[in-house]
C-alpha positions as CSV (number, residue, x, y, z in Angstrom):
1,M,-18.6,16.8,7.3
2,K,-21.5,17.5,9.7
3,K,-22.7,14.5,11.5
4,Y,-26.3,14.0,11.6
5,L,-27.9,12.6,14.8
6,F,-30.7,10.1,14.9
7,I,-32.0,7.2,17.0
8,P,-33.6,3.8,16.1
9,L,-37.3,4.4,15.2
10,M,-40.1,1.9,15.7
11,A,-41.0,0.1,12.5
12,C,-44.3,1.0,11.0
13,A,-46.1,0.8,7.8
14,I,-44.4,2.5,4.8
15,L,-46.4,5.2,3.1
16,A,-46.3,5.5,-0.6
17,G,-43.6,7.9,-1.8
18,C,-44.2,10.5,-4.5
19,K,-44.4,9.2,-8.0
20,N,-45.1,10.5,-11.6
21,D,-48.6,11.2,-12.1
22,E,-49.9,9.2,-14.9
23,N,-50.6,12.4,-16.9
24,N,-47.4,13.9,-16.1
25,L,-44.7,12.8,-18.6
26,T,-41.8,14.7,-17.1
27,P,-39.3,12.2,-15.9
28,L,-37.9,11.9,-12.5
29,A,-34.2,12.2,-11.7
30,T,-31.9,9.3,-11.8
31,V,-30.3,8.7,-8.5
32,T,-28.0,5.8,-7.3
33,T,-27.1,4.8,-3.6
34,S,-23.4,4.6,-2.5
35,N,-22.3,1.7,-0.4
36,P,-22.0,3.2,3.1
37,I,-18.4,3.5,4.4
38,K,-17.8,2.9,8.1
39,V,-15.9,5.5,10.0
40,N,-16.4,4.0,13.4
41,D,-18.8,1.7,15.1
42,S,-21.6,4.3,15.1
43,T,-20.7,6.6,12.3
44,Y,-20.9,5.8,8.3
45,T,-20.2,8.0,5.5
46,C,-23.6,7.9,3.3
47,G,-24.7,9.2,0.3
48,G,-25.5,8.6,-3.5
49,A,-25.1,10.4,-7.0
50,V,-27.4,12.1,-9.2
51,S,-26.5,11.1,-12.6
52,S,-29.5,12.9,-14.6
53,E,-31.7,15.6,-13.1
54,G,-34.7,14.1,-15.3
55,G,-37.3,16.8,-16.8
56,S,-36.4,19.6,-14.2
57,A,-34.0,20.9,-11.7
58,V,-33.2,18.7,-8.6
59,T,-34.0,20.9,-5.6
60,D,-33.5,18.4,-2.9
61,R,-31.3,15.3,-2.5
62,G,-29.9,13.3,0.1
63,V,-30.6,10.0,1.9
64,V,-33.5,8.4,3.8
65,V,-32.8,5.9,6.8
66,G,-35.2,3.6,8.4
67,L,-35.7,0.1,10.2
68,D,-37.9,-1.2,7.3
69,P,-36.8,-2.1,3.7
70,N,-37.1,0.7,1.1
71,P,-37.3,3.9,3.4
72,E,-39.3,6.7,1.9
73,V,-39.3,10.6,2.3
74,G,-42.0,11.5,4.3
75,N,-42.6,8.4,6.4
76,A,-42.9,9.1,10.1
77,S,-40.7,6.2,10.9
78,T,-37.8,7.4,8.7
79,N,-35.1,9.9,9.1
80,K,-34.6,12.2,5.9
81,I,-31.1,13.9,5.6
82,A,-30.8,16.4,2.9
83,I,-27.4,16.8,1.2
84,G,-27.6,19.7,-1.3
85,N,-29.4,19.8,-4.7
86,G,-28.6,19.4,-8.3
87,S,-26.7,16.6,-10.0
88,G,-23.4,14.9,-9.1
89,I,-22.0,12.8,-6.2
90,F,-23.0,13.7,-2.6
91,S,-22.2,12.2,0.8
92,T,-22.2,13.2,4.6
93,D,-21.3,11.5,7.8
94,I,-24.4,10.1,10.0
95,A,-24.2,9.2,13.6
96,P,-25.2,7.5,16.0
97,F,-26.2,4.2,14.5
98,Q,-26.7,1.8,17.4
99,K,-25.6,-1.9,17.7
100,G,-28.3,-4.4,17.7
101,Y,-30.2,-2.9,14.8
102,T,-30.0,-3.3,11.0
103,Y,-30.6,-0.1,9.3
104,H,-32.1,0.3,5.5
105,L,-30.9,3.4,3.7
106,R,-31.6,4.9,0.2
107,A,-30.4,8.0,-1.7
108,Y,-33.2,10.2,-2.9
109,A,-33.6,13.2,-5.4
110,I,-36.6,15.6,-5.9
111,N,-37.5,17.3,-8.8
112,S,-40.8,19.1,-9.9
113,S,-42.2,15.5,-11.0
114,G,-41.6,13.7,-7.5
115,T,-39.0,11.8,-5.7
116,A,-36.7,9.3,-7.2
117,Y,-34.9,6.7,-5.1
118,G,-31.8,4.7,-5.5
119,S,-31.4,1.1,-4.3
120,D,-31.9,-0.1,-0.8
121,V,-28.6,-1.0,1.2
122,T,-28.2,-1.9,4.8
123,I,-26.1,-1.1,7.6
124,T,-25.3,-3.1,10.7
125,P,-23.4,-1.0,13.3
126,G,-20.4,-2.7,14.5
127,G,-19.9,-4.8,11.4
128,T,-20.5,-8.4,10.9
129,T,-17.3,-9.8,11.9
130,S,-16.5,-10.3,15.5
131,G,-13.2,-8.9,17.1
132,S,-14.0,-5.4,16.0
133,C,-12.0,-2.5,17.6
134,D,-12.6,1.1,18.2
135,T,-11.9,3.3,15.2
136,V,-10.3,6.6,14.9
137,D,-10.8,8.6,11.6
138,I,-7.8,10.3,10.3
139,N,-8.5,12.7,7.4
140,S,-6.0,15.6,8.1
141,D,-2.4,16.2,8.4
142,I,-0.5,15.8,11.6
143,K,0.6,19.0,12.7
144,V,1.2,18.5,16.7
145,A,3.0,15.8,18.6
146,T,0.7,12.9,18.3
147,T,0.2,9.2,19.8
148,W,-1.8,6.4,18.1
149,K,-2.8,4.2,20.9
150,A,-2.7,0.3,21.1
151,G,-5.9,-1.8,20.5
152,K,-7.4,1.0,18.1
153,V,-8.1,1.1,14.4
154,Y,-6.7,4.3,12.8
155,M,-8.7,4.7,9.6
156,V,-6.7,6.9,7.0
157,R,-8.9,8.5,4.7
158,T,-6.7,10.8,2.8
159,W,-3.2,11.3,2.1
160,V,-1.6,12.4,5.4
161,D,1.6,14.5,5.9
162,V,3.3,13.7,9.1
163,N,4.8,17.2,10.0
164,A,5.0,16.7,13.9
165,P,6.4,13.6,16.0
166,L,4.2,10.8,15.7
167,V,4.4,7.7,18.0
168,I,2.5,4.6,17.0
169,E,2.0,2.2,20.0
170,A,2.5,-1.6,19.8
171,G,-0.8,-3.1,18.8
172,A,-2.1,-0.4,17.0
173,I,-3.7,-0.9,13.5
174,V,-3.6,1.5,10.7
175,K,-6.0,1.0,7.7
176,F,-6.2,2.8,4.5
177,R,-9.4,3.7,2.7
178,D,-8.1,3.4,-0.9
179,G,-5.4,3.7,-3.3
180,N,-5.4,7.6,-2.9
181,C,-4.5,7.2,0.8
182,G,-1.1,7.0,2.4
183,M,1.6,8.8,4.5
184,E,4.3,11.3,3.8
185,I,6.8,11.2,6.7
186,Y,8.6,14.4,7.2
187,A,8.9,14.3,11.1
188,K,10.2,11.5,13.4
189,T,7.8,8.6,13.5
190,T,8.3,6.0,15.9
191,A,6.3,2.7,15.3
192,N,8.0,0.1,17.5
193,G,5.9,-3.1,17.9
194,T,6.9,-6.3,19.3
195,A,6.9,-9.9,18.2
196,S,3.8,-10.7,19.9
197,N,2.1,-7.4,19.4
198,P,3.2,-6.0,15.9
199,I,1.7,-2.7,14.4
200,I,-0.3,-3.2,11.2
201,F,-0.5,-1.2,8.1
202,T,-3.2,-2.6,5.8
203,S,-6.2,-2.3,3.6
204,Y,-9.5,-0.9,4.9
205,K,-10.8,-4.3,3.4
206,D,-8.6,-6.5,5.5
207,D,-11.0,-8.1,8.1
208,S,-8.3,-10.3,9.5
209,Y,-7.1,-7.4,11.9
210,C,-9.8,-6.0,14.4
211,G,-12.6,-7.4,12.3
212,D,-14.9,-5.9,9.6
213,N,-14.3,-2.2,10.1
214,N,-15.8,-1.3,6.7
215,G,-19.0,-3.0,7.9
216,D,-19.6,-5.0,4.6
217,G,-19.2,-8.5,6.0
218,T,-17.8,-10.8,3.4
219,A,-18.7,-8.5,0.4
220,T,-15.1,-7.4,0.0
221,S,-11.6,-8.7,0.9
222,A,-8.3,-7.3,0.7
223,S,-6.2,-7.2,-2.4
224,K,-2.9,-5.9,-3.8
225,G,-3.0,-2.2,-4.3
226,D,-5.9,-1.3,-2.0
227,W,-4.0,1.7,-0.5
228,G,-1.0,3.9,-1.5
229,H,2.3,3.9,0.3
230,I,4.4,5.3,3.0
231,T,7.1,7.8,1.8
232,M,10.3,8.3,4.1
233,R,11.2,11.8,3.3
234,G,14.8,13.0,3.8
235,D,16.3,14.0,7.2
236,Q,14.3,11.7,9.2
237,H,16.0,12.1,12.5
238,G,15.7,8.5,13.7
239,S,12.4,7.4,12.4
240,S,11.9,3.8,13.5
241,F,9.6,1.0,12.4
242,Q,10.1,-2.3,14.6
243,Y,7.8,-5.4,14.1
244,C,5.4,-3.7,11.7
245,K,3.5,-5.2,9.0
246,F,2.9,-3.5,5.5
247,L,0.1,-5.3,3.8
248,Y,-1.8,-4.6,0.4
249,G,-0.2,-1.5,-0.5
250,G,1.0,-0.2,-3.8
251,G,-2.0,1.5,-5.2
252,Q,0.1,4.5,-6.4
253,G,2.1,2.8,-9.0
254,G,3.5,0.1,-6.8
255,K,5.6,0.1,-3.8
256,V,4.4,0.2,-0.2
257,V,7.4,2.1,1.4
258,V,9.6,4.6,-0.6
259,A,12.7,6.3,0.7
260,N,12.6,9.6,-1.2
261,V,14.8,12.7,-1.4
262,G,14.6,15.4,1.3
263,T,16.5,18.7,2.1
264,G,19.8,16.7,2.9
265,N,18.6,13.2,1.3
266,I,19.7,11.9,4.5
267,H,17.6,8.8,5.3
268,D,18.1,8.5,9.1
269,F,15.6,5.5,9.6
270,T,15.3,2.0,11.0
271,F,13.0,-1.0,9.5
272,D,13.6,-4.0,11.8
273,H,11.7,-7.3,11.8
274,C,9.3,-5.7,9.4
275,T,6.9,-7.5,7.0
276,F,6.4,-6.2,3.3
277,A,3.7,-8.5,1.6
278,H,1.0,-8.5,-1.0
279,T,2.2,-5.5,-2.6
280,Y,0.9,-4.2,-6.0
281,G,3.6,-3.8,-8.6
282,S,5.4,-4.8,-11.8
283,G,8.8,-6.0,-12.7
284,S,9.9,-2.4,-12.7
285,P,12.3,-1.8,-9.8
286,N,10.6,1.5,-9.3
287,Q,7.6,-0.6,-8.2
288,A,9.4,-2.6,-5.5
289,A,7.8,-3.3,-2.3
290,F,10.6,-1.1,-0.6
291,D,11.8,1.6,-3.0
292,G,15.1,2.2,-1.4
293,G,16.9,3.7,-4.6
294,D,17.7,6.9,-2.7
295,T,19.3,5.1,0.3
296,K,23.1,5.5,0.6
297,D,24.4,4.4,4.1
298,P,23.4,1.2,5.7
299,S,24.6,2.7,9.2
300,V,22.0,5.5,8.7
301,S,19.2,3.7,6.7
302,V,18.8,0.4,8.4
303,I,16.8,-2.3,6.9
304,T,17.5,-5.6,8.9
305,N,15.7,-8.9,9.6
306,C,12.7,-7.9,7.4
307,A,10.6,-10.5,5.5
308,F,9.6,-9.8,1.9
309,Y,7.0,-12.1,0.0
310,D,4.0,-12.1,-2.4
311,N,5.5,-8.8,-4.0
312,A,6.5,-8.1,-7.5
313,V,10.1,-7.0,-6.9
314,P,10.8,-7.2,-3.3
315,I,13.4,-4.4,-2.8
316,Y,15.3,-1.8,-4.7
317,I,18.6,-0.4,-3.5
318,N,21.6,1.7,-4.8
319,S,24.7,0.1,-5.8
320,F,26.7,1.4,-2.9
321,Y,24.1,0.5,-0.4
322,S,25.1,-2.8,1.3
323,I,21.9,-4.8,2.0
324,D,22.0,-6.6,5.4
325,P,21.8,-10.4,4.8
326,S,19.5,-10.9,7.7
327,N,16.5,-9.9,5.6
328,I,14.5,-12.9,4.0
329,Y,12.8,-13.0,0.5
330,H,10.1,-15.6,1.4
331,N,7.1,-16.0,4.1
332,P,8.7,-17.5,7.2
333,D,5.7,-19.6,7.7
334,N,5.6,-20.9,4.1
335,P,9.2,-20.9,2.5
336,S,7.7,-21.6,-0.8
337,E,5.9,-18.2,-1.0
338,T,8.4,-15.9,-2.5
339,N,8.3,-12.9,-4.8
340,K,7.5,-13.0,-8.6
341,Y,10.8,-11.2,-9.2
342,N,12.7,-12.6,-6.5
343,G,15.9,-10.7,-6.4
344,I,17.4,-7.5,-5.0
345,Y,17.3,-5.0,-7.7
346,V,20.2,-2.7,-7.7
347,Y,20.3,1.0,-9.2
348,S,23.9,0.4,-10.2
349,G,26.8,2.5,-11.7
350,G,29.5,2.9,-8.8
351,L,30.4,2.5,-5.3
352,A,31.0,6.0,-4.3
353,G,34.2,5.7,-2.8
354,K,33.0,2.8,-0.4
355,A,33.8,-0.7,0.3
356,V,30.5,-2.4,-0.4
357,P,30.0,-6.0,0.4
358,Y,27.5,-8.1,-1.4
359,N,26.7,-11.0,0.9
360,E,23.1,-12.1,0.4
361,D,23.0,-15.6,-1.2
362,E,19.4,-16.4,-0.8
363,V,18.3,-14.3,-3.9
364,P,20.4,-12.9,-6.7
365,Y,21.4,-9.4,-7.1
366,V,20.2,-7.7,-10.4
367,L,22.7,-4.8,-11.6
368,L,20.6,-2.9,-14.0
369,Q,23.2,-0.6,-15.1
370,G,26.4,-2.7,-14.8
371,L,28.8,-1.5,-12.1
372,A,32.2,0.4,-12.3
373,A,34.8,-0.1,-9.5
374,G,37.8,2.1,-10.0
375,G,38.3,4.9,-7.4
376,S,40.1,5.2,-4.2
377,G,38.6,3.4,-1.3
378,Q,36.3,1.4,-3.6
379,L,36.0,-2.4,-3.0
380,F,33.3,-4.6,-4.7
381,S,33.3,-7.5,-2.4
382,V,31.4,-10.6,-3.4
383,G,30.9,-13.2,-0.8
384,P,30.5,-16.9,-1.1
385,N,27.5,-18.4,-3.1
386,V,26.5,-14.9,-4.2
387,I,24.8,-14.6,-7.6
388,I,24.9,-11.5,-9.5
389,K,22.7,-11.1,-12.7
390,I,22.9,-8.7,-15.5
391,P,19.7,-7.9,-17.8
392,A,20.2,-9.7,-21.2
393,G,20.7,-7.4,-24.1
394,S,21.8,-4.5,-21.9
395,G,25.4,-4.7,-23.1
396,E,26.4,-3.7,-19.6
397,E,29.6,-5.0,-17.7
398,I,31.4,-4.9,-14.3
399,S,34.6,-3.2,-14.4
400,G,37.4,-1.7,-12.5
401,Y,41.0,-1.9,-11.2
402,T,42.2,-5.2,-9.9
403,A,42.7,-3.6,-6.2
404,N,38.9,-2.8,-6.2
405,F,37.7,-6.4,-6.3
406,S,37.4,-9.1,-3.7
407,I,35.3,-12.0,-5.2
408,D,34.9,-15.5,-3.8
409,P,35.4,-18.3,-6.2
410,T,32.0,-19.6,-5.5
411,A,30.2,-16.3,-6.6
412,V,28.3,-16.5,-9.8
413,F,27.9,-13.8,-12.6
414,T,25.2,-14.5,-15.1
415,S,22.4,-13.4,-17.3
416,L,19.2,-12.2,-15.9
417,R,17.5,-14.9,-18.0
418,D,19.5,-17.6,-16.4
419,D,16.9,-19.6,-14.2
420,A,19.4,-22.3,-13.4
421,H,21.3,-20.1,-11.0
422,G,19.0,-18.3,-8.5
423,G,15.7,-19.1,-10.0
424,D,13.4,-17.4,-12.4
425,T,14.7,-13.8,-11.3
426,N,13.0,-12.0,-14.2
427,G,9.6,-13.6,-13.6
428,D,8.7,-14.9,-17.0
429,G,8.8,-18.7,-16.4
430,N,10.1,-20.5,-19.6
431,L,9.3,-17.5,-21.8
432,S,13.0,-16.7,-22.3
433,S,16.4,-18.5,-22.0
434,P,19.9,-17.2,-21.8
435,A,22.4,-17.1,-24.5
436,A,26.0,-16.3,-25.1
437,G,26.6,-12.6,-25.3
438,D,23.6,-11.8,-23.2
439,W,25.9,-9.0,-21.4
440,K,29.3,-7.9,-21.6
441,G,31.3,-9.7,-18.7
442,V,33.5,-8.9,-15.7
443,N,36.8,-6.9,-16.5
444,I,39.1,-6.6,-13.7
445,G,42.1,-4.5,-14.5
446,G,42.0,-5.1,-18.1
447,T,41.6,-8.8,-17.9
448,W,38.2,-10.7,-18.2
449,Y,37.3,-12.6,-15.2
450,T,36.0,-16.1,-16.1
451,T,35.2,-18.0,-12.8
452,N,31.6,-18.9,-12.8
453,V,30.9,-16.4,-15.4
454,F,27.9,-17.5,-17.8
455,Y,26.5,-16.1,-20.9
456,S,28.7,-13.0,-21.2
457,L,30.5,-11.8,-24.2
458,H,33.8,-12.5,-22.9
């Protein structure tokens, strides 16, 4: 959009705006003022909406800006910025607003009867929270090798396809405008922060990182689902996210990071020492904070030393993906803060010819479709104190040949409704309780396994 330039004007008396003549019964238009959206410290997206043109066509609409309240068209101390005509929503970028001033802005709409105005809103350049950083507007795809610098806020205002190498430096902050904003990663992306200088992916409304970048003071605050998600397409060729925080995402049907199919479905990426928190989602595994249902090989798709908390489902994986036990499922600064459905949800079925160790003992595994281990090279290895749950009423079982199982005697197999083992993994409090026959059982070589098996049919 075109940027209109203006400078602060000296305040002076406001002249009367155009109004209906008392003998003219033709109505004015109906117009509202949109809340300005900060692009950077000197530029704001401003506009409004004409919901009714009144008794005649709107021939001119836009915004008027001044230093006094209720600025009006035609006043020598105001700036009138025309943004088209007719009904509907309108906006444009305006610059440069200057720090040290508070500006007043109103949308206007003119028809043959006069000028109608929306409500008066104010803009204080630089925001009202200290610690603001320089902002960079991102509103198009990345098509050439690009670096996002430390100490800056990158304001993502659309859905961005990363089609060329992207480097995000330690200390950079990426904020997303709304739920229709996110990133599709097709090319190698390197976002390696440090423990003392992480990279932040968060909401436009999150003032805790580099201040009040949307310039609304305390009028809004970050919440779950404020932005969409980051999709890792196949054939990543070594994308790396280290010491990154993914906060307040999930605005596109849950999940903040999703590993999706690509030309070869090879998810060659690393997420290490990352935080996934405050993600919008439900109990559906497809709305997990990290949707890794398409990951296959932990030596290629690396998820290590990450923290998941204040999400719905923290992570969703494939049955033949061995999740590293270095990950945690609570807030490291507040261990009581976990996830609503605090378990590792598994798209199950088989082991794809692999030896797959299940060694995480902080939270249960939830095998959504049971599991079959019967082929050559397959080994379902269940470590000490591991808890595996099966959805109640599913009729699912764990089965296979004797040679395909290695189960520690302390491991537990039970119903998803069983809160006594591994806590309230189905997130319903006391609304459900387990019962005999909730699931089928563990069948090893034709014999039903019974050590620490609860609420099964066998």
